[in-house]
ZARO-485165 format. One line per 4 residues: number of its first residue (from 1); their letters; for each residue x negated, y, z negated of C-alpha. Coordinates in Angstrom, 2 decimals, padded with zeros to 5 digits, always signed. Layout:
<pts>
NUM> A> X:Y:Z | ...
</pts>
This chain:
<pts>
1> PNPL> -044.64:+097.01:-141.77 | -045.79:+094.13:-144.03 | -045.93:+090.98:-141.87 | -046.22:+088.83:-145.00
5> EPEE> -043.15:+090.25:-146.72 | -041.93:+089.54:-149.36 | -045.46:+088.67:-150.49 | -047.88:+091.47:-151.34
9> FPSF> -051.64:+090.97:-150.93 | -054.64:+093.27:-151.02 | -056.24:+093.95:-147.64 | -058.23:+091.11:-146.06
13> DVLT> -061.82:+090.98:-144.85 | -060.87:+088.81:-141.86 | -057.66:+088.38:-139.86 | -057.24:+085.55:-137.39
17> MGGV> -054.34:+085.32:-135.00 | -053.61:+083.37:-131.86 | -050.59:+083.27:-129.62 | -048.34:+085.01:-132.10
21> VDCI> -047.57:+088.67:-131.56 | -048.32:+088.53:-127.83 | -046.01:+085.54:-127.34 | -042.96:+086.98:-129.12
25> SKTE> -042.99:+090.55:-127.83 | -040.51:+091.38:-125.07 | -041.62:+094.99:-124.72 | -044.79:+097.01:-125.07
29> DELL> -043.30:+098.77:-128.12 | -042.67:+095.40:-129.84 | -046.22:+094.30:-129.06 | -047.80:+097.49:-130.37
33> TGLR> -045.65:+097.45:-133.51 | -046.55:+093.80:-134.17 | -050.27:+094.42:-133.67 | -050.23:+097.62:-135.74
37> NSFS> -048.44:+095.83:-138.59 | -050.81:+092.85:-138.39 | -053.92:+095.04:-138.32 | -052.64:+096.92:-141.39
41> LLKP> -053.57:+093.78:-143.34 | -057.28:+094.37:-142.61 | -059.64:+096.30:-144.86 | -061.68:+099.07:-143.24
45> DGYF> -064.70:+097.34:-141.66 | -062.69:+094.09:-141.67 | -062.88:+091.68:-138.75 | -060.23:+090.48:-136.33
49> VGFF> -060.78:+087.21:-134.49 | -058.04:+085.95:-132.24 | -056.85:+084.83:-128.86 | -054.18:+085.95:-126.43
53> AKNF> -052.33:+084.36:-123.50 | -053.31:+086.19:-120.30 | -050.38:+087.61:-118.30 | -047.83:+085.46:-120.15
57> TKWI> -044.44:+086.48:-118.73 | -041.99:+083.93:-120.11 | -041.76:+081.07:-122.55 | -039.25:+078.27:-122.04
61> HQNT> -038.04:+076.32:-125.06 | -035.10:+073.89:-124.95 | -033.72:+075.43:-121.76 | -033.89:+078.95:-123.18
65> VYTI> -036.12:+081.45:-121.37 | -037.84:+084.11:-123.51 | -039.26:+087.11:-121.63 | -042.69:+088.29:-122.81
69> FPIN> -044.57:+091.56:-122.24 | -047.67:+090.46:-120.26 | -051.15:+091.50:-121.39 | -054.69:+090.90:-120.20
73> EKYI> -058.26:+091.81:-121.10 | -058.07:+095.32:-119.61 | -054.93:+096.05:-121.62 | -056.58:+094.91:-124.87
77> EKIF> -059.64:+097.05:-124.08 | -057.29:+100.03:-123.71 | -055.07:+099.56:-126.78 | -057.45:+098.22:-129.45
81> PTLG> -059.19:+101.60:-129.92 | -055.78:+103.30:-130.29 | -054.99:+100.79:-133.06 | -058.26:+101.54:-134.88
85> LQII> -060.24:+098.49:-133.72 | -063.58:+098.40:-131.95 | -064.06:+095.33:-129.75 | -067.22:+093.37:-130.51
89> SMTP> -066.78:+090.68:-127.87 | -064.23:+089.23:-125.49 | -064.50:+085.85:-123.75 | -063.70:+085.33:-120.11
93> SIPP> -060.28:+083.82:-119.57 | -060.11:+080.05:-120.00 | -057.57:+078.54:-117.57 | -054.63:+076.62:-119.08
97> DYHQ> -054.95:+072.84:-118.88 | -051.24:+072.37:-118.23 | -048.57:+074.29:-116.33 | -047.28:+077.29:-118.21
101> EYEG> -046.29:+080.82:-117.31 | -049.69:+082.37:-118.10 | -053.08:+082.58:-116.40 | -055.26:+081.42:-119.29
105> IFAV> -056.44:+082.24:-122.78 | -059.01:+084.84:-123.82 | -060.54:+085.41:-127.24 | -061.35:+088.74:-128.87
109> SAIK> -063.40:+089.70:-131.89 | -063.19:+093.25:-133.23 | -063.86:+095.33:-136.32 | -061.43:+097.75:-137.94
113> KAK> -063.08:+101.15:-137.94 | -063.34:+102.82:-141.34 | -061.58:+106.19:-141.41
</pts>
């Protein structure tokens, strides 16, 4: 639940993240758990600014293939409200400049709704 364990910090005003949780999650449950745990670091009314790999399906490192749960803008629009975040803006997808197993990168800014 604490992504920074063993360290303990008070909640943050801003959380930035890029290519982390989305690129290590094999299943939707892993993705949602990772995002929920990460967003728990934000104060109410705190801001998230990050980017995601669009429809990333696998990552190859030193001849090992890692399967990844693919996401896109529509998926983020659906799940962010369920995780307590309101999207402020989302960029159009920027195509990758080299061959990889994803369709591009998109950025998202959001605010954590106060309860």
